[in-house]
Structures are given as C-alpha cells and as structure tokens.
N, C-alpha and C positions, 0 to 999 in steps of 0.2 A: 302934674295933676296923680293921683294914687287911685289904683283900683283895688279890694278888697274885693275878693273874690276866692269860691274853692271849685274845681274843674267840675264836681259829678253836680253841681248846680243847676238846675234846666234855667234859672234867672238870668244865674254870671252868667253862663252859655250866650244867651242875649245880647249882652253887651260885647263879651268879645268876642264874638263874630261880627257886631255892630266896628267893632276898634279892627279888626281882622280886615273888612271889605272897605272900609273907607281907607285903609293902608296908614296908619297914622299911629302904632305900637310903637314906634319912640318918644312919641309924647306921654308917656304912661310908667309910672313906677310899679308894677305889681306886687299883689301882697296876696298870696296865699294861708288863708287862716287855718286851712288844715295841714299843709306842710310846715308852719311852722306856728306855733302858739303864744311866741310874742307879738304877731301881728293880730291874732285875735283879741290879747289883752287892750290891743292898741285900738283896733275897732271901738270897743266896749267903753272903753277911755273916753271916746269922741263920742261917742252916740247915743251910748248907754245901755247896747246892748252889741252883740256878734252877725247879726241877721247880713246877708249879702245878699246882690252885689249892692257894694257903696261907693261911690264916687265922691273923692274929694276934689274942689277945684278951689280958686282964691277966694268964691262965696263960700264954700263950707261945703257937707257933705251932702251929696244925693242920695236916696235909698231906691228906688222904684227902678226896676231895668226899666219899665216903658219910658221913666220920665227921663235917665240916663241916656236912652237911645235917642230920645225927642233932642235932649239940649247938643250928642253927638253929629246928628247928621244936622241939626241947624248950627252949629259952631264951627262944621272943620268937611259940610259938603261943597 
C-alpha cells in the first residue's frame, strides 16, 4: 500500500499515528508530497488533486483520514 502525506498535515498525522499504533509500518510505502514534488504529481495524476492523506490499496485510492483509519483498524487489528 502507498500512503501519500505530509508531516505538517493534521489529517495525515491521524493516519500515521494509526499505522504506528497498529505496528504495520512495514506494509506501506510512504510518499511525502512536500519532500518530493514528483509524489505530488503522482497523486494529482491518480486522483485529480494533491490532497492528503491518500491511501492507495489494491481497491484504489482512499482520501478521508477517518475512512483510512477505519479501513486500517478493520483490516489490521
């Protein structure tokens, strides 16, 4: 799975904290769109904008922090 995020985003922090609490960091490729502009372009190509957080799973992109958190808890707890 791929997580597009940036550190200063409070919604990204919700997702990052959930990942840390579930101890599943090894299941993700983390792409900080502020550190690498190519990641922001990838995200825009994928979703039409560069709004984070965005989790990309085999089912496609997921954009809302609360939805991502719910998905992670239901699949990894």
